C-alpha positions as CSV (number, residue, x, y, z in Angstrom):
1,X,0.0,0.0,0.0
2,X,1.4,3.4,-1.0
3,X,1.4,5.6,2.1
4,X,2.8,8.7,0.2
5,X,-0.6,10.0,-0.7
6,X,-2.1,9.8,2.8
7,X,1.0,11.6,4.2
8,X,0.6,14.4,1.7
9,X,-3.1,14.6,2.6
10,X,-2.3,14.9,6.2
11,X,0.2,17.7,5.6
12,X,-1.8,19.7,3.2
13,X,-5.4,19.2,4.2
14,X,-7.5,20.4,7.1
15,X,-7.7,16.8,8.5
16,X,-5.1,17.3,11.3
17,X,-6.8,20.6,12.3
18,X,-10.2,18.8,12.4
19,X,-8.7,16.3,15.0
20,X,-7.2,19.2,17.0
21,X,-10.5,21.0,17.1
22,X,-12.5,17.9,18.3
23,X,-9.9,17.0,21.0
24,X,-9.6,20.6,22.3
25,X,-13.3,21.1,22.3
26,X,-13.9,17.9,24.2
27,X,-11.2,18.6,26.8
28,X,-12.4,22.2,27.3
29,X,-15.9,21.0,27.9
30,X,-14.9,18.3,30.4
31,X,-12.5,20.6,32.4
32,X,-13.9,24.1,32.1
33,X,-17.7,23.4,32.3
34,X,-19.1,22.2,35.6
35,X,-21.5,19.3,35.5
36,X,-22.3,15.7,36.6
37,X,-19.2,14.5,34.6
38,X,-16.9,16.3,37.0
39,X,-18.1,15.1,40.4
40,X,-19.7,12.2,42.3
41,X,-19.5,8.5,41.7
42,X,-20.4,8.9,38.0
43,X,-17.7,11.4,37.2
44,X,-16.0,10.7,33.9
45,X,-12.7,9.7,35.5
46,X,-14.3,7.6,38.3
47,X,-15.0,4.3,36.5
48,X,-14.2,2.7,33.1
49,X,-17.8,2.6,32.0
50,X,-18.6,6.1,33.2
51,X,-15.5,7.4,31.3
52,X,-16.6,5.7,28.0
53,X,-20.2,6.9,28.4
54,X,-19.3,10.5,29.2
55,X,-17.0,10.7,26.2
56,X,-19.8,9.3,24.0
57,X,-22.2,11.9,25.6
58,X,-19.9,14.6,24.1
59,X,-20.9,13.4,20.6
60,X,-24.0,15.5,21.1
61,X,-21.8,18.4,19.8
62,X,-18.7,16.6,18.6
63,X,-20.6,14.6,15.9
64,X,-22.2,17.7,14.3
65,X,-18.7,19.3,14.4
66,X,-17.2,16.3,12.6
67,X,-20.0,16.4,10.0
68,X,-19.3,20.1,9.4
69,X,-15.5,19.7,9.3
70,X,-15.9,16.8,6.9
71,X,-18.1,18.9,4.6
72,X,-15.5,21.7,4.7
73,X,-12.9,19.1,3.6
74,X,-15.2,17.8,0.9
75,X,-15.4,21.3,-0.7
76,X,-11.7,21.4,-1.5
77,X,-11.8,20.1,-5.0
78,X,-15.0,21.8,-6.2
79,X,-14.0,25.1,-4.7
80,X,-10.5,24.9,-6.3
81,X,-12.0,24.2,-9.7
82,X,-9.9,21.1,-10.5
83,X,-12.7,18.5,-10.5
84,X,-12.7,18.2,-14.3
85,X,-8.9,18.0,-14.3
86,X,-8.8,15.1,-11.8
87,X,-11.6,13.3,-13.7
88,X,-9.2,13.0,-16.7
89,X,-6.5,11.2,-14.7
90,X,-6.3,7.4,-14.9
91,X,-6.6,7.1,-11.2
92,X,-10.0,5.7,-10.2
93,X,-12.3,8.2,-8.5
94,X,-12.8,5.9,-5.5
95,X,-9.0,6.0,-4.9
96,X,-9.1,9.7,-4.5
97,X,-12.3,9.5,-2.4
98,X,-10.7,6.9,-0.1
99,X,-7.5,8.9,0.4
100,X,-9.5,12.1,1.2
101,X,-11.9,10.3,3.5
102,X,-9.3,8.1,5.1
103,X,-7.1,10.9,6.2
104,X,-9.9,12.9,7.8
105,X,-11.4,9.9,9.5
106,X,-8.0,8.9,10.8
107,X,-7.4,12.3,12.3
108,X,-10.8,12.4,14.0
109,X,-10.5,8.8,15.3
110,X,-7.0,9.6,16.6
111,X,-8.3,12.6,18.4
112,X,-11.1,10.6,20.0
113,X,-8.7,7.8,20.9
114,X,-6.4,10.3,22.6
115,X,-9.4,11.7,24.6
116,X,-10.3,8.2,25.7
117,X,-6.6,7.5,26.5
118,X,-6.4,10.6,28.7
119,X,-9.6,9.4,30.5
120,X,-8.2,5.9,30.9
121,X,-5.0,7.3,32.5
122,X,-7.1,9.3,34.9
123,X,-9.2,6.3,35.8
124,X,-6.1,4.2,36.4
125,X,-4.6,7.0,38.6
126,X,-7.9,7.1,40.7
127,X,-9.4,4.6,43.0
128,X,-11.3,2.5,40.5
129,X,-10.8,-1.2,41.4
130,X,-13.3,-2.8,38.9
131,X,-11.2,-3.3,35.7
132,X,-13.0,-4.7,32.6
133,X,-13.2,-4.4,28.9
134,X,-17.0,-3.9,28.7
135,X,-16.4,-0.2,28.1
136,X,-14.4,-0.7,25.0
137,X,-17.3,-1.2,22.5
138,X,-18.9,2.0,23.8
139,X,-15.7,3.9,22.8
140,X,-15.2,2.1,19.5
141,X,-18.7,3.0,18.3
142,X,-18.0,6.6,19.3
143,X,-14.9,6.7,17.2
144,X,-16.7,5.1,14.3
145,X,-19.5,7.7,14.6
146,X,-17.0,10.6,14.2
147,X,-15.4,8.9,11.2
148,X,-18.7,8.2,9.6
149,X,-20.1,11.7,10.2
150,X,-17.0,13.3,8.6
151,X,-17.2,11.0,5.5
152,X,-20.9,11.7,5.1
153,X,-20.2,15.4,5.4
154,X,-17.6,15.1,2.6
155,X,-19.9,13.2,0.4
156,X,-22.8,15.7,0.8
157,X,-20.5,18.6,0.2
158,X,-19.2,17.1,-3.0
159,X,-22.8,16.6,-4.2
160,X,-23.8,20.1,-3.0
161,X,-20.7,22.2,-3.5
162,X,-21.8,25.4,-1.7
163,X,-20.0,27.5,0.9
164,X,-23.2,27.2,3.0
165,X,-23.1,23.4,3.0
166,X,-20.7,22.9,5.9
167,X,-22.5,25.2,8.4
168,X,-25.9,24.0,7.3
169,X,-24.9,20.3,7.7
170,X,-23.4,21.0,11.2
171,X,-26.6,22.8,12.3
172,X,-28.8,20.1,10.9
173,X,-26.8,17.3,12.6
174,X,-26.9,19.2,15.9
175,X,-30.7,19.7,15.7
176,X,-31.2,16.1,14.7
177,X,-29.0,14.9,17.7
178,X,-31.0,17.2,20.0
179,X,-34.3,15.8,18.8
180,X,-33.2,12.2,19.2
181,X,-31.4,12.9,22.5
182,X,-32.0,10.6,25.4
183,X,-32.4,11.9,28.9
184,X,-31.7,10.2,32.3
185,X,-34.6,11.4,34.4
186,X,-36.2,8.0,34.7
187,X,-34.8,4.7,36.1
188,X,-33.2,4.2,32.6
189,X,-32.6,6.9,30.0
190,X,-35.5,7.5,27.7
191,X,-36.3,9.9,24.8
192,X,-39.3,11.8,23.3
193,X,-39.1,9.6,20.2
194,X,-39.3,5.9,19.7
195,X,-36.3,4.1,21.2
196,X,-35.0,2.6,18.0
197,X,-35.1,6.0,16.3
198,X,-33.3,7.7,19.2
199,X,-30.5,5.2,19.0
200,X,-29.6,6.3,15.5
201,X,-28.0,9.3,17.2
202,X,-24.4,8.4,18.3
203,X,-24.6,10.4,21.6
204,X,-25.8,8.8,24.8
205,X,-27.6,10.2,27.8
206,X,-26.1,11.7,30.9
207,X,-24.5,9.2,33.2
208,X,-26.6,8.9,36.3
209,X,-25.9,5.3,37.4
210,X,-22.5,3.7,37.7
211,X,-23.9,0.2,37.1
212,X,-25.7,0.9,33.8
213,X,-24.0,0.0,30.5
214,X,-25.2,-0.3,26.9
215,X,-26.4,-3.7,25.7
216,X,-24.8,-5.7,22.9
217,X,-27.7,-5.2,20.4
218,X,-27.2,-1.4,20.8
219,X,-23.5,-1.7,19.8
220,X,-24.3,-4.0,16.9
221,X,-27.2,-1.9,15.5
222,X,-25.3,1.4,15.8
223,X,-22.3,-0.1,14.1
224,X,-24.4,-1.3,11.1
225,X,-26.1,2.1,10.9
226,X,-22.8,4.1,11.0
227,X,-21.2,1.8,8.5
228,X,-24.1,2.6,6.2
229,X,-23.6,6.3,6.7
230,X,-19.8,6.0,6.0
231,X,-20.5,3.9,2.8
232,X,-23.0,6.5,1.5
233,X,-20.5,9.3,2.2
234,X,-17.7,7.5,0.4
235,X,-20.0,6.6,-2.6
236,X,-21.1,10.3,-2.8
237,X,-17.5,11.3,-2.9
238,X,-16.7,9.1,-5.8
239,X,-20.0,9.7,-7.7
240,X,-19.9,11.7,-10.9
241,X,-23.5,11.6,-12.2
242,X,-26.9,12.2,-10.6
243,X,-27.7,8.5,-11.0
244,X,-24.6,7.5,-9.1
245,X,-25.4,9.9,-6.4
246,X,-28.9,8.5,-6.1
247,X,-27.5,4.9,-5.9
248,X,-25.1,6.1,-3.2
249,X,-28.0,6.4,-0.8
250,X,-28.5,2.6,-0.9
251,X,-26.0,1.8,1.9
252,X,-27.7,4.4,4.2
253,X,-31.2,3.0,3.6
254,X,-30.0,-0.6,4.0
255,X,-28.0,0.2,7.1
256,X,-30.9,2.0,8.7
257,X,-33.3,-0.9,7.8
258,X,-31.0,-3.5,9.3
259,X,-30.2,-1.4,12.4
260,X,-34.0,-1.0,13.0
261,X,-34.3,-4.8,13.2
262,X,-31.3,-5.1,15.6
263,X,-31.8,-2.1,17.9
264,X,-34.0,-2.7,21.0
265,X,-37.4,-1.1,21.1
266,X,-37.5,-0.9,24.9
267,X,-35.2,1.5,26.9
268,X,-34.8,-1.3,29.5
269,X,-33.2,-3.4,26.8
270,X,-30.9,-0.5,25.8
271,X,-29.3,0.2,29.1
272,X,-28.7,-2.9,31.2
273,X,-27.1,-3.5,34.6
274,X,-23.5,-4.7,34.5
275,X,-23.9,-7.8,36.7
276,X,-20.2,-8.1,37.4
277,X,-20.1,-4.5,38.5
278,X,-23.2,-4.9,40.7
279,X,-21.9,-8.1,42.5
280,X,-21.5,-7.6,46.2
281,X,-18.2,-7.4,48.1
282,X,-18.6,-7.6,51.9
283,X,-16.8,-7.2,55.1
284,X,-19.0,-8.6,57.8
285,X,-22.5,-7.2,57.4
286,X,-21.3,-4.2,55.3
287,X,-21.4,-4.7,51.6
288,X,-20.7,-2.6,48.5
289,X,-20.8,-3.3,44.8
290,X,-17.7,-4.5,43.0
291,X,-17.6,-1.2,41.2
292,X,-17.2,0.6,44.5
293,X,-14.9,-1.9,46.2
294,X,-12.4,0.8,47.0
295,X,-14.9,2.4,49.4
296,X,-15.3,-0.8,51.6
297,X,-12.3,-0.1,53.8
298,X,-13.6,3.3,54.8
299,X,-17.2,2.1,55.2
300,X,-16.7,-1.2,57.1
301,X,-15.7,0.3,60.5
302,X,-18.2,3.1,60.7
303,X,-20.9,0.7,59.3
304,X,-20.3,-1.9,62.0
305,X,-20.5,0.8,64.7
306,X,-23.7,2.3,63.1
307,X,-25.3,-1.2,63.2
308,X,-24.4,-1.5,66.9
309,X,-25.9,1.9,67.7
310,X,-29.1,1.2,65.7
311,X,-29.5,-2.1,67.6
312,X,-29.4,-0.1,70.9
313,X,-31.9,2.4,69.5
314,X,-34.5,0.1,67.8
315,X,-33.9,-3.2,69.5
316,X,-35.3,-6.2,67.5
317,X,-36.5,-3.8,64.8
318,X,-33.0,-2.6,64.0
319,X,-31.4,-3.5,60.6
320,X,-28.6,-6.0,60.7
321,X,-26.7,-5.1,57.5
322,X,-25.7,-2.2,55.4
323,X,-25.7,-2.7,51.6
324,X,-25.0,-0.3,48.7
325,X,-28.3,0.0,46.7
326,X,-28.2,-1.5,43.2
327,X,-31.8,-0.9,42.1
328,X,-32.5,1.6,39.4
329,X,-34.8,4.6,40.0
330,X,-35.7,8.0,38.7
331,X,-34.5,11.2,40.4
332,X,-37.7,11.7,42.4
333,X,-38.7,8.0,42.8
334,X,-38.9,6.7,46.4
335,X,-35.8,4.6,47.1
336,X,-36.2,1.0,47.9
337,X,-36.1,0.1,51.6
338,X,-35.7,-3.2,53.5
339,X,-36.6,-3.9,57.1
340,X,-33.4,-5.7,57.9
341,X,-30.9,-3.7,55.7
342,X,-29.8,-0.1,55.5
343,X,-29.5,0.7,51.8
344,X,-27.1,3.5,50.9
345,X,-26.3,5.4,47.8
346,X,-22.8,6.9,47.4
347,X,-24.4,9.6,45.2
348,X,-25.9,10.9,48.4
349,X,-23.0,13.2,49.5
350,X,-24.0,12.9,53.1
351,X,-22.7,9.4,52.9
352,X,-20.5,9.5,49.8
353,X,-18.3,12.4,51.1
354,X,-18.2,11.4,54.8
355,X,-15.5,9.5,56.7
356,X,-15.1,8.2,60.2
357,X,-17.5,9.5,62.9
358,X,-19.3,11.7,60.3
359,X,-20.0,8.6,58.2
360,X,-21.2,6.7,61.3
361,X,-23.6,9.5,62.1
362,X,-24.9,9.6,58.5
363,X,-25.5,5.8,58.5
364,X,-27.3,6.0,61.8
365,X,-29.5,8.8,60.5
366,X,-30.3,6.8,57.3
367,X,-31.0,3.7,59.4
368,X,-33.4,5.5,61.7
369,X,-35.2,7.6,59.1
370,X,-34.6,6.4,55.5
371,X,-35.3,9.1,53.0
372,X,-38.5,9.2,50.9
373,X,-37.0,11.8,48.6
374,X,-33.5,10.7,47.6
375,X,-30.4,12.9,47.7
376,X,-28.1,13.4,44.7
377,X,-26.2,16.2,43.1
378,X,-29.5,17.6,41.7
379,X,-32.1,16.5,44.2
380,X,-32.1,16.7,48.0
381,X,-34.3,15.3,50.7
382,X,-36.8,17.7,52.2
383,X,-35.7,20.0,55.0
384,X,-38.1,18.2,57.3
385,X,-36.5,14.8,56.5
386,X,-33.0,16.2,57.0
387,X,-34.0,17.7,60.4
388,X,-35.7,14.5,61.5
389,X,-32.5,12.6,60.6
390,X,-30.2,15.0,62.5
391,X,-32.4,15.0,65.6
392,X,-32.7,11.2,65.7
393,X,-28.9,10.9,65.3
394,X,-28.4,13.4,68.1
395,X,-30.5,11.3,70.4
396,X,-28.5,8.2,69.6
397,X,-25.1,9.9,70.0
398,X,-26.3,12.0,73.0
399,X,-24.2,15.0,71.9
400,X,-26.7,17.5,70.6
401,X,-27.9,18.3,67.1
402,X,-25.3,18.5,64.3
403,X,-26.4,19.5,60.8
404,X,-25.8,16.9,58.2
405,X,-23.1,17.8,55.7
406,X,-23.6,17.2,52.0
407,X,-27.3,18.2,51.7
408,X,-28.6,21.1,49.6
409,X,-29.9,22.7,52.9
410,X,-27.5,25.2,54.5
411,X,-26.2,24.6,58.0
412,X,-28.0,27.7,59.2
413,X,-31.4,26.5,57.9
414,X,-30.9,23.1,59.3
415,X,-29.9,24.5,62.7
416,X,-32.8,27.0,62.8
417,X,-35.3,24.2,62.1
418,X,-33.7,21.6,64.3
419,X,-33.1,23.6,67.6
420,X,-36.7,23.9,68.7
421,X,-37.5,20.3,67.8
422,X,-34.4,19.1,69.8
423,X,-35.2,21.3,72.7
424,X,-38.7,19.9,73.0
425,X,-37.7,16.3,72.3
426,X,-34.8,16.2,74.7
427,X,-37.0,17.4,77.6
428,X,-39.3,14.4,77.3
429,X,-38.9,11.4,79.6
430,X,-36.6,8.6,78.2
431,X,-39.5,6.2,77.6
432,X,-41.4,8.8,75.5
433,X,-38.3,9.6,73.6
434,X,-37.8,6.0,72.7
435,X,-41.5,5.7,71.7
436,X,-41.3,8.7,69.4
437,X,-38.0,7.4,67.8
438,X,-39.9,4.2,67.0
439,X,-42.8,6.2,65.5
440,X,-40.2,8.2,63.5
441,X,-38.7,5.0,62.1
442,X,-42.2,3.6,61.1
443,X,-43.3,6.9,59.5
444,X,-40.0,7.3,57.5
445,X,-39.9,3.6,56.5
446,X,-43.5,3.6,55.1
447,X,-43.3,7.1,53.6
448,X,-46.9,7.5,54.8
449,X,-46.3,9.8,57.7
450,X,-44.4,12.9,58.7
451,X,-41.1,11.8,60.5
452,X,-40.6,15.2,62.0
453,X,-44.2,15.3,63.3
454,X,-43.6,11.9,64.9
455,X,-40.7,13.5,66.9
456,X,-42.7,16.5,68.0
457,X,-45.9,14.6,68.7
458,X,-47.8,16.4,65.8
459,X,-50.2,14.8,63.4
460,X,-49.0,12.7,60.5
461,X,-49.5,14.1,57.0
C-alpha cells in the first residue's frame, strides 16, 4: 500500500486541524464546564464505563462538528476548480475518495482515541478497582461515529458544493441529535421519540448510574447504521453523475433498515445493569458493589459501629446489614427500603463524602429515618426529613444536634429548624423519647407519615 498520498493529505489538508478542534473542544468542555461529569461516583474519571459513556455523551456536539468539518474538507476540489482535471487522470475516483476520506477519518478517530486514553490514565490513577473491557465497544462505536459523520459530510459537500453546505450540515446534525437525544430522568434513560429512532444518534444520555451500560444489540445496531452512513458518504465522494449519487443512498437506507431490526425497542433493553459490577463485596455485614470496592475499607468500621448503635436504639426492629443499593430509580422516585438492611447510595453526598465519625452518624440517620426523597447532586431530601434525621442521630449519640453535611440545605437553615425540635424532644422522659423514635422510624420507612411530626408529637401528614 502506498502511504505517500495519505501523508501528503495529512500535511496539506485540514484533516489534522479537524482532529485538534475535536480534541480541544472535548477537553475544554470536560474541564472548564461544571456538571455531573466532574463530580460524584459517576464522574468521567471515576469508573471505566462512566468514562466511556461520558466521552460518548460529548458526541452531542462533537458529531455535528465532525460532519461540518468533513463537509469543509469535501469542498476542497469543487472550490478549487480542479474536479474536471482530476476526472481526466487514470486514477479511479474511488481511490481519490478513499484517500481524502481516510485521512480525515484517521485524524478524528485519533483525536477521540487520545481523549479516551487521557480518560483511561485518569481512571487508572484514581481509586477504581473494577477493571474490565466492557467499556471498549462504547468507545469504539463513538470513534466510528466521528469517522462516519465526517465522511458523510464530505460526500454531501461534494454533491452540493456550496459554501453554505458545511454550516448547514453542522446545524442540521446538531438539531437532529438534540431531537433524538436521550435523557436520564427515569430509572433508565428515555427519549421523546421511539427508542429505535433515538439510538440512531451516536450520543448517549447523561450518566446517572455507575452500574448501567449499553447492551450488545445497541453496539451492533449502531455499528451497522454508522457503516451505512460511511459507505454512503464514500459513494457520494466518488459519484460523478446524478444517477450514481442516487444509488449512493442505498447503503444508508440498507444500514438503517437492518439497524432497526437489531436495535432494541424498549429502553430497558438498551441500558442494562453490568452484573459483574453490581456483584456484592462484603466485610462482615457491610457490603458494597464490585464497582465501589475501594470504598469498603472506609465504610466497614463506621458501618459496623452504626449497626451497633441502631441495635441499641431500635432493639429487635434494627437493621442487621448495610448494603449499597443496586436498584434503578428516577430522580424523584422513592428509594427501595428493606426492614433488615440499610440501603445506601454513594451519590448521596451525606454518605459518599463522609468519613469516620461523620459517616457513622450519617449511617445511623439513614437507618433510623430512611429518605422518601433521595439525595443526589441535583435532588435533595426535604428539610423536614433532614432535620428529623439529625435530631434522631443526636438522640443516639447524645451530643446535641449537628447539621448533616452534603445536603442542599444550608447549615443555618438546618440549625434553625432543628433547635426547637431538639429542645422539646430532649426534655421528654426517656420512655417517651424511645416511643417517638420508634414512631419516626415507622413513618419514615413507610413514607406514609411525617417523621418530624412523629418526633414533635404532631399529626401525621
